[in-house]
Each structure stands twice: as C-alpha cells, then as structure tokens.
VOPAGU-2260 file (C-alpha; in pm, 1 decimal, decimal comma):
REM VOPAGU-2260
SITE   aa  ch    i         X         Y         Z
SITE  MET   A    0   10087,8   13199,9    6755,7
SITE  GLU   A    1   10102,4   13393,7    7083,9
SITE  THR   A    2    9831,7   13175,7    7239,9
SITE  TYR   A    3   10004,5   12862,1    7113,0
SITE  LEU   A    4   10333,2   12965,1    7274,8
SITE  LEU   A    5   10155,2   13051,6    7599,6
SITE  ASP   A    6   10010,0   12698,9    7601,9
SITE  TRP   A    7   10361,8   12555,4    7571,6
SITE  ALA   A    8   10487,9   12788,5    7845,5
SITE  ASN   A    9   10199,3   12673,0    8066,1
SITE  LEU   A   10   10274,6   12306,1    8001,9
SITE  LEU   A   11   10651,4   12326,9    8056,7
SITE  LEU   A   12   10625,4   12547,4    8364,9
SITE  ARG   A   13   10361,6   12316,6    8512,7
SITE  TRP   A   14   10589,0   12017,0    8450,0
SITE  LEU   A   15   10885,8   12195,1    8612,3
SITE  HIS   A   16   10667,2   12304,7    8903,9
SITE  LEU   A   17   10555,7   11945,5    8960,3
SITE  ILE   A   18   10909,3   11802,7    8942,5
SITE  THR   A   19   11067,6   12055,8    9177,0
SITE  GLY   A   20   10764,3   12044,5    9407,8
SITE  ILE   A   21   10810,0   11669,8    9445,9
SITE  ALA   A   22   11178,7   11724,8    9527,9
SITE  TRP   A   23   11104,2   11999,2    9783,4
SITE  ILE   A   24   10815,1   11822,1    9953,2
SITE  GLY   A   25   11003,0   11492,3    9952,2
SITE  ALA   A   26   11302,6   11652,2   10124,2
SITE  SER   A   27   11075,8   11832,1   10371,6
SITE  PHE   A   28   10883,8   11516,4   10460,0
SITE  TYR   A   29   11207,4   11320,0   10495,6
SITE  PHE   A   30   11375,8   11568,1   10731,7
SITE  VAL   A   31   11062,6   11607,0   10945,2
SITE  MET   A   32   11048,1   11227,6   10972,9
SITE  LEU   A   33   11421,4   11212,7   11050,2
SITE  ASP   A   34   11403,3   11483,6   11315,2
SITE  ASN   A   35   11107,9   11320,9   11491,0
SITE  SER   A   36   11254,4   10969,3   11471,5
SITE  LEU   A   37   11594,6   11039,9   11627,5
SITE  ARG   A   38   11707,0   10829,6   11921,2
SITE  PRO   A   39   11987,3   10904,6   12171,0
SITE  PRO   A   40   12327,0   10794,3   12036,0
SITE  LYS   A   41   12420,9   10442,6   12143,6
SITE  LYS   A   42   12793,2   10522,6   12171,6
SITE  ALA   A   43   12908,4   10747,3   12454,8
SITE  ALA   A   44   13184,4   10877,6   12228,5
SITE  ASP   A   45   12922,7   11007,3   11982,5
SITE  GLY   A   46   12750,4   11199,6   12260,6
SITE  GLU   A   47   13082,1   11356,6   12353,2
SITE  ARG   A   48   13127,6   11461,2   11988,4
SITE  GLY   A   49   12800,4   11655,6   12011,4
SITE  VAL   A   50   12563,7   11402,1   11854,3
SITE  HIS   A   51   12212,5   11496,1   11968,7
SITE  GLY   A   52   12037,7   11195,1   11812,8
SITE  GLU   A   53   12070,6   10932,3   11543,0
SITE  LEU   A   54   11859,5   10712,0   11319,9
SITE  TRP   A   55   11952,6   10390,7   11148,0
SITE  ALA   A   56   11763,9   10315,4   10826,0
SITE  VAL   A   57   11768,5   10065,9   10542,0
SITE  HIS   A   58   11690,4   10161,1   10182,1
SITE  GLY   A   59   11787,9   10052,4    9834,2
SITE  GLY   A   60   11998,4    9760,2    9949,9
SITE  GLY   A   61   12208,6    9964,7   10190,5
SITE  PHE   A   62   12216,1   10072,1   10554,5
SITE  TYR   A   63   12240,6   10433,4   10666,0
SITE  CYS   A   64   12313,6   10606,0   10995,4
SITE  SER   A   65   12200,7   10969,3   11019,3
SITE  GLN   A   66   12329,4   11176,4   11311,9
SITE  LYS   A   67   12214,1   11521,8   11421,0
SITE  PHE   A   68   12443,2   11784,0   11578,0
SITE  LEU   A   69   12250,2   12079,1   11720,4
SITE  THR   A   70   12541,9   12324,5   11701,9
SITE  GLY   A   71   12796,5   12128,6   11502,4
SITE  PRO   A   72   13054,9   11868,4   11606,5
SITE  ARG   A   73   13271,8   11918,8   11914,1
SITE  GLY   A   74   13646,7   11862,7   11901,5
SITE  GLU   A   75   13660,9   11825,7   11521,4
SITE  PRO   A   76   13621,2   12053,9   11218,8
SITE  LEU   A   77   13291,7   12086,8   11033,3
SITE  THR   A   78   13316,9   11927,1   10690,3
SITE  ASP   A   79   13342,4   12152,0   10385,1
SITE  ASP   A   80   13118,3   11909,9   10194,9
SITE  LEU   A   81   12782,6   12031,6   10326,8
SITE  HIS   A   82   12461,6   11964,4   10136,1
SITE  TRP   A   83   12216,8   12257,3   10137,8
SITE  SER   A   84   11846,3   12195,3   10074,4
SITE  LYS   A   85   11729,5   12518,3    9912,2
SITE  TRP   A   86   11713,6   12508,6    9532,2
SITE  GLU   A   87   11419,4   12269,2    9536,9
SITE  ALA   A   88   11223,2   12533,8    9729,2
SITE  TYR   A   89   11338,4   12828,7    9519,9
SITE  THR   A   90   11270,8   12658,1    9185,8
SITE  THR   A   91   10928,1   12539,1    9297,7
SITE  TRP   A   92   10828,8   12894,1    9391,5
SITE  LEU   A   93   10980,6   13053,4    9081,9
SITE  SER   A   94   10806,5   12807,1    8849,9
SITE  GLY   A   95   10480,8   12849,3    9041,8
SITE  MET   A   96   10499,4   13229,0    9020,8
SITE  SER   A   97   10576,1   13201,8    8650,1
SITE  LEU   A   98   10260,7   12993,3    8611,0
SITE  LEU   A   99   10068,7   13258,0    8804,7
SITE  VAL   A  100   10195,9   13521,7    8562,3
SITE  VAL   A  101   10112,1   13319,1    8251,1
SITE  MET   A  102    9771,8   13195,9    8367,3
SITE  TYR   A  103    9633,6   13455,0    8606,9
SITE  TRP   A  104    9811,6   13780,2    8521,3
SITE  ILE   A  105    9839,8   13762,3    8142,7
SITE  GLY   A  106    9509,6   13572,8    8133,9
SITE  ALA   A  107    9346,9   13780,7    8408,8
SITE  SER   A  108    9029,4   13850,4    8211,4
SITE  THR   A  109    8971,3   13476,6    8173,4
SITE  TYR   A  110    9095,1   13315,8    8495,1
SITE  LEU   A  111    9131,7   13587,0    8761,0
SITE  ILE   A  112    8853,6   13839,4    8707,4
SITE  ASP   A  113    8487,4   13757,9    8756,6
SITE  THR   A  114    8273,3   14067,4    8701,7
SITE  ARG   A  115    7991,6   13907,7    8902,3
SITE  VAL   A  116    8222,4   13926,0    9206,5
SITE  MET   A  117    8402,2   14255,0    9139,9
SITE  ALA   A  118    8446,1   14460,6    8824,0
SITE  LEU   A  119    8823,4   14489,1    8791,6
SITE  GLY   A  120    9056,0   14590,6    8514,4
SITE  GLN   A  121    9357,0   14369,9    8441,5
SITE  SER   A  122    9607,7   14612,8    8597,3
SITE  ALA   A  123    9400,2   14648,0    8913,8
SITE  ALA   A  124    9360,7   14270,4    8946,5
SITE  VAL   A  125    9734,4   14209,0    8904,5
SITE  GLY   A  126    9815,5   14489,2    9149,4
SITE  ILE   A  127    9583,8   14338,3    9412,2
SITE  SER   A  128    9744,1   13998,6    9351,7
SITE  VAL   A  129   10096,6   14131,2    9411,7
SITE  ALA   A  130    9992,7   14336,2    9715,7
SITE  PHE   A  131    9809,4   14041,8    9867,2
SITE  LEU   A  132   10103,2   13800,3    9838,1
SITE  ALA   A  133   10345,1   14054,6    9984,0
SITE  THR   A  134   10111,2   14154,4   10268,3
SITE  GLY   A  135   10038,8   13790,2   10352,2
SITE  TRP   A  136   10408,3   13714,2   10401,7
SITE  LEU   A  137   10477,6   14030,8   10601,9
SITE  PHE   A  138   10184,0   13970,4   10837,1
SITE  TYR   A  139   10277,3   13604,8   10888,4
SITE  ASP   A  140   10645,0   13686,2   10945,2
SITE  THR   A  141   10556,2   13955,4   11198,9
SITE  LEU   A  142   10332,2   13710,2   11385,2
SITE  CYS   A  143   10608,4   13449,5   11400,5
SITE  LYS   A  144   10854,9   13699,3   11544,6
SITE  ALA   A  145   10609,2   13841,6   11797,3
SITE  LEU   A  146   10484,8   13501,5   11918,0
SITE  PHE   A  147   10809,8   13304,8   11904,9
SITE  GLY   A  148   10795,3   13028,1   12164,9
SITE  ARG   A  149   10414,2   13039,2   12187,1
SITE  ASP   A  150   10356,7   12784,3   11914,6
SITE  GLY   A  151   10000,2   12685,2   12003,7
SITE  LEU   A  152    9867,9   13041,1   11999,1
SITE  LEU   A  153   10066,5   13117,8   11684,2
SITE  ALA   A  154    9918,9   12815,2   11503,6
SITE  VAL   A  155    9562,1   12922,8   11587,2
SITE  ILE   A  156    9616,1   13281,9   11472,8
SITE  VAL   A  157    9788,5   13175,8   11149,4
SITE  PHE   A  158    9502,2   12937,4   11068,9
SITE  LEU   A  159    9242,9   13210,8   11134,9
SITE  PHE   A  160    9445,7   13450,7   10918,3
SITE  VAL   A  161    9446,2   13201,8   10630,0
SITE  VAL   A  162    9068,9   13153,0   10669,0
SITE  LEU   A  163    9014,6   13530,3   10658,6
SITE  ALA   A  164    9239,9   13563,9   10353,3
SITE  ASP   A  165    9046,9   13283,7   10181,2
SITE  TRP   A  166    8714,4   13461,1   10244,2
SITE  LEU   A  167    8846,3   13802,5   10137,0
SITE  LEU   A  168    8990,1   13666,8    9812,6
SITE  HIS   A  169    8650,5   13521,7    9724,8
SITE  GLN   A  170    8509,0   13876,4    9750,6
SITE  VAL   A  171    8760,3   14005,9    9495,0
SITE  PHE   A  172    8860,6   13739,6    9242,3
SITE  SER   A  173    8697,8   13452,2    9058,9
SITE  ALA   A  174    8658,7   13143,5    9275,3
SITE  ARG   A  175    8936,5   12966,1    9086,3
SITE  GLY   A  176    9159,4   13273,5    9118,3
SITE  ALA   A  177    9084,2   13295,3    9490,8
SITE  TYR   A  178    9184,4   12932,2    9547,0
SITE  ILE   A  179    9512,2   12965,7    9361,5
SITE  HIS   A  180    9599,7   13283,3    9553,0
SITE  VAL   A  181    9550,9   13111,0    9887,3
SITE  GLY   A  182    9795,0   12846,4    9761,9
SITE  ALA   A  183   10034,3   13110,1    9628,9
SITE  MET   A  184   10023,0   13290,1    9964,3
SITE  LEU   A  185   10109,0   12971,6   10155,3
SITE  GLY   A  186   10377,1   12881,3    9900,9
SITE  THR   A  187   10528,4   13229,3    9934,1
SITE  MET   A  188   10534,6   13192,8   10311,6
SITE  MET   A  189   10707,3   12857,4   10275,5
SITE  VAL   A  190   10980,7   12970,2   10037,8
SITE  ALA   A  191   11033,4   13297,0   10227,8
SITE  ASN   A  192   11084,2   13091,2   10543,9
SITE  VAL   A  193   11365,5   12910,7   10363,1
SITE  PHE   A  194   11514,4   13222,3   10200,7
SITE  PHE   A  195   11494,5   13470,8   10489,0
SITE  HIS   A  196   11529,8   13249,2   10795,1
SITE  ILE   A  197   11628,8   12884,4   10751,1
SITE  ILE   A  198   11923,3   12922,4   10510,9
SITE  PRO   A  199   12065,0   13251,4   10654,2
SITE  GLY   A  200   12040,0   13110,5   11007,2
SITE  GLN   A  201   12227,0   12798,8   10905,4
SITE  ARG   A  202   12493,0   13007,8   10731,9
SITE  ARG   A  203   12551,2   13213,6   11048,1
SITE  MET   A  204   12588,2   12895,9   11252,3
SITE  VAL   A  205   12837,7   12751,9   11000,7
SITE  VAL   A  206   13048,5   13070,0   11015,6
SITE  GLN   A  207   13055,6   13058,0   11397,1
SITE  ILE   A  208   13146,9   12688,3   11402,2
SITE  ARG   A  209   13433,8   12730,8   11156,4
SITE  ALA   A  210   13560,9   13038,2   11342,0
SITE  GLY   A  211   13567,8   12842,3   11666,6
SITE  GLN   A  212   13319,0   13083,0   11825,3
SITE  PRO   A  213   13033,4   12991,4   12062,5
SITE  VAL   A  214   12735,9   12895,7   11845,9
SITE  ASP   A  215   12414,1   13090,8   11894,5
SITE  PRO   A  216   12136,9   12828,1   11894,6
SITE  ARG   A  217   11856,0   13077,1   11821,1
SITE  PRO   A  218   11888,9   13068,7   11438,1
SITE  GLY   A  219   11852,1   12691,4   11455,6
SITE  GLN   A  220   11545,4   12724,1   11676,8
SITE  ILE   A  221   11388,0   12973,3   11436,4
SITE  GLY   A  222   11471,8   12749,6   11142,1
SITE  LYS   A  223   11307,6   12455,4   11316,3
SITE  GLN   A  224   10992,7   12661,1   11383,8
SITE  ARG   A  225   10961,2   12770,2   11020,2
SITE  SER   A  226   11037,5   12420,4   10892,9
SITE  VAL   A  227   10754,8   12279,9   11106,2
SITE  HIS   A  228   10517,6   12542,4   10965,9
SITE  ASN   A  229   10616,1   12444,3   10613,5
SITE  THR   A  230   10528,7   12079,8   10668,1
SITE  TYR   A  231   10175,2   12170,5   10783,3
SITE  PHE   A  232   10124,4   12401,8   10484,3
SITE  THR   A  233   10216,3   12124,4   10242,8
SITE  LEU   A  234    9893,9   11921,3   10211,2
SITE  PRO   A  235    9669,5   12229,7   10178,1
SITE  VAL   A  236    9898,0   12364,0    9904,5
SITE  LEU   A  237    9895,5   12031,0    9721,3
SITE  PHE   A  238    9515,5   12023,5    9732,6
SITE  ILE   A  239    9497,0   12374,9    9587,7
SITE  MET   A  240    9742,3   12277,8    9312,0
SITE  ILE   A  241    9507,7   12006,7    9183,6
SITE  SER   A  242    9176,1   12175,3    9270,4
SITE  ASN   A  243    9156,5   12366,3    8940,9
SITE  HIS   A  244    9068,9   12033,2    8776,3
SITE  TYR   A  245    8766,2   11995,0    9003,7
SITE  PRO   A  246    8535,1   12297,8    8979,3
SITE  MET   A  247    8283,2   12127,5    9209,7
SITE  THR   A  248    8506,5   12257,3    9492,7
SITE  TYR   A  249    8576,8   12622,6    9415,8
SITE  SER   A  250    8260,2   12690,1    9212,8
SITE  HIS   A  251    8038,6   12586,7    9503,8
SITE  ALA   A  252    7831,4   12867,0    9654,6
SITE  ASN   A  253    8043,6   12834,3    9969,8
SITE  GLY   A  254    8368,5   12751,4    9792,4
SITE  TRP   A  255    8575,4   12946,3   10044,2
SITE  LEU   A  256    8438,7   12726,2   10324,3
SITE  VAL   A  257    8502,6   12410,3   10121,0
SITE  LEU   A  258    8868,2   12514,8   10101,6
SITE  VAL   A  259    8881,5   12578,5   10478,0
SITE  VAL   A  260    8750,9   12228,1   10551,1
SITE  MET   A  261    8991,5   12064,1   10304,8
SITE  MET   A  262    9287,4   12256,1   10449,0
SITE  LEU   A  263    9190,6   12157,0   10803,4
SITE  ALA   A  264    9159,4   11793,2   10696,3
SITE  GLY   A  265    9506,8   11812,6   10542,3
SITE  VAL   A  266    9656,4   11956,9   10861,4
SITE  LEU   A  267    9495,8   11683,8   11075,6
SITE  ILE   A  268    9624,9   11408,9   10849,3
SITE  ARG   A  269    9974,6   11560,3   10839,8
SITE  GLN   A  270    9972,5   11587,9   11220,0
SITE  PHE   A  271    9905,5   11214,9   11243,3
SITE  PHE   A  272   10224,0   11134,8   11052,4
SITE  VAL   A  273   10433,2   11391,4   11239,6
SITE  LEU   A  274   10330,9   11238,3   11574,4
SITE  ARG   A  275   10365,9   10885,0   11441,9
SITE  HIS   A  276   10734,5   10951,1   11372,3
SITE  ARG   A  277   10768,3   11029,1   11742,9
SITE  GLY   A  278   10606,4   10700,4   11834,3
SITE  GLN   A  279   10267,2   10857,1   11916,4
SITE  VAL   A  280    9991,3   10691,5   11714,3
SITE  LYS   A  281    9669,5   10892,9   11736,3
SITE  TRP   A  282    9419,6   10743,0   11495,6
SITE  TRP   A  283    9155,6   11004,3   11574,3
SITE  LEU   A  284    9352,9   11255,9   11366,3
SITE  PRO   A  285    9320,9   11086,2   11024,2
SITE  VAL   A  286    8972,1   10965,8   11116,2
SITE  ALA   A  287    8870,5   11326,6   11186,4
SITE  GLY   A  288    9030,9   11441,3   10860,9
SITE  VAL   A  289    8852,3   11176,1   10656,2
SITE  ALA   A  290    8524,9   11251,4   10840,3
SITE  LEU   A  291    8551,9   11618,0   10741,0
SITE  ILE   A  292    8601,7   11522,6   10376,9
SITE  ALA   A  293    8314,8   11270,3   10389,6
SITE  THR   A  294    8087,0   11537,0   10537,6
SITE  LEU   A  295    8177,8   11769,5   10251,6
SITE  ILE   A  296    8098,6   11500,3    9996,3
SITE  VAL   A  297    7751,5   11455,3   10145,9
SITE  LEU   A  298    7672,8   11824,2   10189,3
SITE  MET   A  299    7801,1   11920,9    9844,2
SITE  ALA   A  300    7608,3   11652,8    9657,0
SITE  PRO   A  301    7423,4   11819,3    9366,6
SITE  ARG   A  302    7051,2   11863,6    9409,4
SITE  THR   A  303    6819,9   11669,8    9182,3
SITE  VAL   A  304    6694,2   11888,3    8900,4
SITE  ASP   A  305    6320,8   11878,6    8836,3
SITE  ALA   A  306    6273,5   11718,4    8497,2
SITE  GLY   A  307    5907,1   11816,1    8483,0
SITE  GLY   A  308    5749,1   12097,9    8290,7
SITE  GLU   A  309    5777,3   12174,1    7922,9
SITE  GLN   A  310    6009,9   11946,1    7728,3
SITE  VAL   A  311    6337,3   12119,8    7641,1
SITE  SER   A  312    6449,3   12054,0    7286,0
SITE  LEU   A  313    6804,7   11994,7    7174,9
SITE  ASP   A  314    6767,8   12288,0    6936,0
SITE  ALA   A  315    6698,3   12519,8    7229,9
SITE  VAL   A  316    7012,4   12396,0    7401,9
SITE  ARG   A  317    7214,0   12436,1    7082,4
SITE  GLN   A  318    7111,1   12800,8    7062,0
SITE  VAL   A  319    7241,9   12865,5    7414,1
SITE  VAL   A  320    7561,7   12672,0    7343,4
SITE  ALA   A  321    7620,5   12863,2    7019,5
SITE  GLN   A  322    7585,4   13197,3    7196,3
SITE  ARG   A  323    7755,4   13119,3    7527,5
SITE  CYS   A  324    7996,6   12827,3    7479,2
SITE  LEU   A  325    8134,7   12803,3    7125,6
SITE  ALA   A  326    8376,8   13092,7    7167,6
SITE  CYS   A  327    8593,3   12844,0    7360,0
SITE  HIS   A  328    8446,2   12500,4    7284,8
SITE  SER   A  329    8486,3   12488,6    6908,0
SITE  GLU   A  330    8754,1   12336,6    6688,3
SITE  GLN   A  331    8898,7   12683,7    6635,1
SITE  PRO   A  332    8818,6   12895,5    6943,3
SITE  THR   A  333    8762,9   13267,6    6895,1
SITE  GLN   A  334    8803,0   13357,3    7263,6
SITE  PRO   A  335    9140,3   13531,3    7318,2
SITE  GLY   A  336    9384,0   13312,4    7509,7
SITE  PHE   A  337    9259,7   12978,6    7374,2
SITE  ALA   A  338    9446,8   12805,4    7093,9
SITE  GLN   A  339    9238,3   12490,6    7138,6
SITE  PRO   A  340    8914,2   12400,2    7317,2
SITE  PRO   A  341    8955,2   12350,8    7694,6
SITE  LYS   A  342    9012,2   11982,0    7776,9
SITE  GLY   A  343    8947,7   11904,3    7409,6
SITE  VAL   A  344    8570,7   11946,5    7456,5
SITE  VAL   A  345    8403,7   12057,1    7131,5
SITE  LEU   A  346    8031,1   12140,8    7132,5
SITE  GLN   A  347    7963,1   12224,2    6768,9
SITE  SER   A  348    7741,6   11933,7    6667,5
SITE  PRO   A  349    7431,5   11778,7    6830,3
SITE  ALA   A  350    7626,5   11455,6    6883,5
SITE  GLN   A  351    7906,8   11642,4    7063,8
SITE  ILE   A  352    7657,7   11824,0    7288,1
SITE  GLU   A  353    7489,5   11495,7    7381,7
SITE  GLN   A  354    7828,7   11329,2    7438,9
SITE  HIS   A  355    7928,5   11594,1    7695,3
SITE  ALA   A  356    7579,3   11658,7    7833,0
SITE  ALA   A  357    7647,4   11547,2    8191,7
SITE  LYS   A  358    7965,8   11748,8    8239,7
SITE  MET   A  359    7820,0   12046,5    8054,4
SITE  ALA   A  360    7510,4   12049,4    8275,9
SITE  GLU   A  361    7722,3   12018,7    8592,1
SITE  THR   A  362    7969,5   12296,9    8510,6
SITE  VAL   A  363    7709,8   12536,3    8369,7
SITE  ALA   A  364    7464,7   12485,8    8656,7
SITE  SER   A  365    7741,2   12532,7    8917,8
SITE  GLY   A  366    7838,4   12868,4    8768,3
SITE  TYR   A  367    8189,5   12754,1    8678,9
SITE  MET   A  368    8127,6   12774,4    8306,5
SITE  PRO   A  369    8157,5   12994,5    8113,5
SITE  LEU   A  370    8479,6   13108,9    8281,3
SITE  GLY   A  371    8413,3   13433,8    8463,7
SITE  ASN   A  372    8082,2   13437,4    8275,6
SITE  LEU   A  373    8263,9   13605,9    7988,5
SITE  THR   A  374    7973,5   13540,5    7752,8
SITE  GLY   A  375    7702,9   13661,7    7991,2
SITE  ILE   A  376    7498,1   13345,0    8026,1
SITE  THR   A  377    7178,9   13401,1    8224,5
SITE  ASP   A  378    7039,7   13200,2    8515,4
SITE  ALA   A  379    6743,4   13101,7    8297,3
SITE  GLU   A  380    6980,2   12958,5    8036,4
SITE  ARG   A  381    7170,8   12765,3    8303,7
SITE  GLN   A  382    6843,3   12616,9    8429,5
SITE  LEU   A  383    6736,9   12530,9    8076,2
SITE  ILE   A  384    7052,2   12322,6    8018,4
SITE  ALA   A  385    7016,6   12153,7    8359,1
SITE  ARG   A  386    6650,0   12068,2    8294,4
SITE  TRP   A  387    6729,8   11937,6    7945,2
SITE  HIS   A  388    6994,7   11704,2    8086,0
SITE  ALA   A  389    6759,5   11590,3    8362,4
SITE  GLN   A  390    6493,4   11510,2    8104,5
SITE  GLN   A  391    6743,0   11313,4    7895,8
SITE  SER   A  392    6830,0   11109,7    8205,7
SITE  VAL   A  393    6469,6   11007,4    8274,5
SITE  PRO   A  394    6404,3   10656,9    8136,5
SITE  GLN   A  395    6153,4   10672,3    7853,2
SITE  PRO   A  396    5851,5   10437,6    7880,1
SITE  SER   A  397    5861,9   10140,7    7646,8
SITE  ARG   A  398    5597,5   10122,8    7377,3
C-alpha cells in the first residue's frame, strides 16, 4: 500500500509541477519578450508621466497596450491593484522539491545511489543532496553580488560553475540522479532569485513610491539581472525535466558532457529569441544550437554489436532476466518501491522478452538497467543480451 500511495504522490506532484512550470515559464518568456520589444512612447504626455516604453499587441480578439515605468508613475498615485508574478515560481519549486523527496530521497537506493559510482548510505546521499543545493545557490548568489555590472564575465563563470557541478555530481550519484540535481540546482537558483531579490526589491520600490520618496533604482536593476539569468536557465531545466525518459543521454559513458552540450544548445537557442525581440535576428545562434545537438546524435550512435560467435539461446537470456530483471519487470514486482513494473514492461515469458528485446538490449548494454545495478548484473551478462539481440536481428537465410 505504501508503494501504491507513493506512485499516486509521484503522479499528482508531477502533474502539479508541469502545470505550475508552464505558468511560470510562460510568464517569464512573456515579460522577457515584452521588455525587449518596448518602443518609446508615442505620446509626449506619456513620457512626462514616466513611461519608459510601450508595446501594442493583439491577442484573443482584443488590442492591448503595455507600458513600462522604471520607477513608477510621476504626478499620479501608484494603483493598489498590482499583479505580482511569484506564486507560479514558488509552487513550481515546491512541487519539484516534493518530487525530489518522493523519488530521490525516499527512493534513494533505487534512483539516487549507484554503488558503482560511490557506495553511499541513504542518509549520506540525502545529506549530500541538501548540501549541494544550498551551496550551489550561495555560490551563485555571491558571484552575482561580486560581479554586478560585469554581465559577460559573470555569465562565463556561472556556466563553468554549472559544468563543474555537473561533473562532480556524476562522481557521487547515479547518472540519472546527477542530471536531476543539476536541474534542481538551477531551479533553486531561479526561485531564490524571485524570493530573495526580485520580489523584495519590487516591494521596496512600491513602498518608496507610495511614500512619495525618491525611488532607488538599484533593486530594479538587480531584479532585471536575475530575471535575465532565469530565462537562460529555462531551456536547460526543461531538458533535464524530460531527460529521465531517455536514458541514452544520462547513461552514456560521458553523460555529464552530453548534458553540457544540451545545456549550451538551449542557451544559444534562447539567446536567438531574446535578441529577436530586440529586432536583432542572428540565425547563427539556433543553427549552432541545432549543430551541437546533431553532432551529439552522430557521436552517441550505438556501436554495432558483433553477432558472430556461438549462438546465444533464448533460454540463456531468460536465466539472466530471471536473476537480474524480474524483481522489477514482473506482474507483481518484489523490488521495494515498485508497485507495478516500470513503464508496464513485463519480462516473465519468452514472448514478452522477445517483444521488448530491442529496448532491453539497449538499456542493459548502456548500463542504465538494472537501476543502480541493484541486482548486480555482470558485464558478461550485458554482452550476452546484446549479442543475442544482434543475432535475432540478422536476417536468416531462406531454405
């Protein structure tokens, strides 16, 4: 019953995380577009009121005029009916952290720990996870404060820091756990930017405006800096969110480097759209991003398995499957944490093994399955399954 309820918690939290993530990212993308698309106000009176820029838009059968005031309106009170964009960010992070707890802390022995990488107990793994997320934010926040106004240098150092964190995590956790912690680190940076800088800075400016005091523009400048960072983190985080469905990425021998390339491609593609909103169309950016991904596809292509040698029987494969796979991939799994077979894949009968032969050979040969090598499958057994599948794929001569 406990495993069944954890499955429901996983499903509902994942659904909530997706919904609120869409709301947060949608708002972020919209405001970045709005900020970069502003034009000087057409009416002199609007400029005198403090309008910094405006954008006319059409959507849903109506016409809209958005105006930006850097430090609030001049000569008129600030409305009490202000909309604050914050709960989308907070709920996305809270639901994501709850998923991390359910999947990677409670299920640490399955999803987070890989004894081939480092022999960790559950408490040690969870402690490292917490310390890493906290340290990542503190280091990033310190960098932003120390290098404020030096955006180019800051961007390079932050990227190198993320690359280093990615590599280090792959020396501690399972590959899947490492990927998700890079995403959790970036997500924590993003929501902490909102919680500690963007919203408090805006609140201070609102208080000053309503008190009729001179408005300090620095909180707005800091908020703008952190908001820009968040938009570049977005595509890498989205990739990491879906990567757990594609073990060919994180289970690769150089999975940490695969993630670096995919994150860089995401940043390049996002930069294209940011500049395009300003009227600067630089096609080399998405072309470079797509080229990086295409290069990965070519370099990561699986090697052809030699189908020669002694013929591998289905019975030999069934013996390996029974010993190494059925704890999870049976109609009633015996592996703790699984109420049902992962992805509904059952490998109890010869027909079921043959039905899933291609995916089984791919995931076993890559090292992804069994998860964390909980059942202790050997390299020889992995090669046996790969060779069996290769032999099944060789066309048999007609008689």
